[in-house]
Wavefront OBJ file of the C-alpha trace (Angstrom):
o trace
v -19.591 -34.129 0.131
v -17.182 -31.357 1.133
v -15.175 -29.580 -1.583
v -11.320 -29.755 -1.700
v -11.005 -26.271 -0.188
v -13.259 -27.346 2.644
v -11.144 -30.332 3.362
v -7.788 -28.300 3.154
v -9.220 -25.623 5.575
v -10.356 -28.439 7.952
v -6.990 -30.204 7.859
v -4.950 -26.898 8.039
v -7.221 -25.164 10.694
v -7.513 -21.997 8.565
v -10.774 -20.292 7.902
v -12.205 -19.927 4.542
v -11.706 -16.369 3.092
v -14.694 -14.091 3.538
v -15.350 -10.567 2.043
v -14.574 -7.487 4.163
v -17.371 -6.027 6.183
v -19.171 -2.915 4.809
v -17.513 0.410 5.964
v -19.173 2.283 8.856
v -20.272 5.723 7.802
v -21.572 6.927 11.201
v -20.588 6.838 14.715
v -23.645 7.177 16.937
v -25.516 10.219 15.448
v -22.380 11.717 14.041
v -21.861 11.498 10.219
v -18.274 10.818 9.145
v -16.579 13.217 6.718
v -15.319 11.946 3.563
v -11.709 12.498 4.679
v -12.270 10.091 7.774
v -13.940 7.645 5.461
v -11.163 7.533 3.131
v -8.573 6.562 5.774
v -10.484 3.299 6.643
v -12.269 2.398 3.475
v -12.723 -1.331 3.105
v -10.687 -1.751 6.355
v -11.761 -4.911 8.449
v -9.909 -5.494 11.676
v -10.528 -9.290 11.440
v -8.595 -9.314 8.073
v -5.694 -7.248 9.558
v -4.148 -8.847 12.444
v -7.011 -7.461 14.685
v -5.826 -3.904 14.654
v -8.550 -1.513 15.658
v -7.587 1.184 13.272
v -5.983 0.894 9.674
v -2.325 0.968 9.965
v -0.798 3.937 8.218
v 2.706 3.300 6.898
v 4.866 6.410 6.365
v 7.225 5.651 3.495
v 9.751 7.641 1.563
v 11.392 7.379 -1.857
v 14.989 8.233 -2.296
v 16.601 9.583 -5.401
v 20.558 9.216 -5.951
v 22.729 10.129 -8.825
v 23.428 6.339 -9.369
v 22.727 3.018 -7.646
v 26.362 2.930 -6.359
v 25.652 6.557 -4.631
v 22.584 5.166 -2.862
v 24.544 1.929 -1.735
v 27.292 4.267 -0.325
v 24.753 6.365 1.546
v 22.902 3.561 3.257
v 26.109 1.741 4.052
v 27.207 4.927 5.818
v 23.885 5.381 7.707
v 23.867 1.892 8.856
v 27.538 1.763 9.840
v 28.551 -0.728 7.304
v 30.915 1.771 6.010
v 33.025 4.359 8.156
v 32.376 7.860 7.932
v 28.593 7.986 8.175
v 26.330 9.985 5.722
v 24.667 13.316 5.655
v 20.788 13.469 5.027
v 17.662 12.160 6.448
v 16.079 8.713 6.407
l 1 2 3 4 5 6 7 8 9 10 11 12 13 14 15 16 17 18 19 20 21 22 23 24 25 26 27 28 29 30 31 32 33 34 35 36 37 38 39 40 41 42 43 44 45 46 47 48 49 50 51 52 53 54 55 56 57 58 59 60 61 62 63 64 65 66 67 68 69 70 71 72 73 74 75 76 77 78 79 80 81 82 83 84 85 86 87 88 89
């Protein structure tokens, strides 16, 4: 008799979760360096929208004197407030 999760997966058409594949440590006869291994550790394309390589998201943290100053800055950059804003995003 199938379990409740098996029935739900069958009805919804979703696959049961599975663990990621073991990480590759070599390509052909070439042993990968730790810095290369670190970038894709635990990555499995089948668990990440089929992406061949791990996506790398470049993010930034912004510091302002106050929340209101941050709001004014981003309103200026996005055009919600006339006058623009100085700085990088």
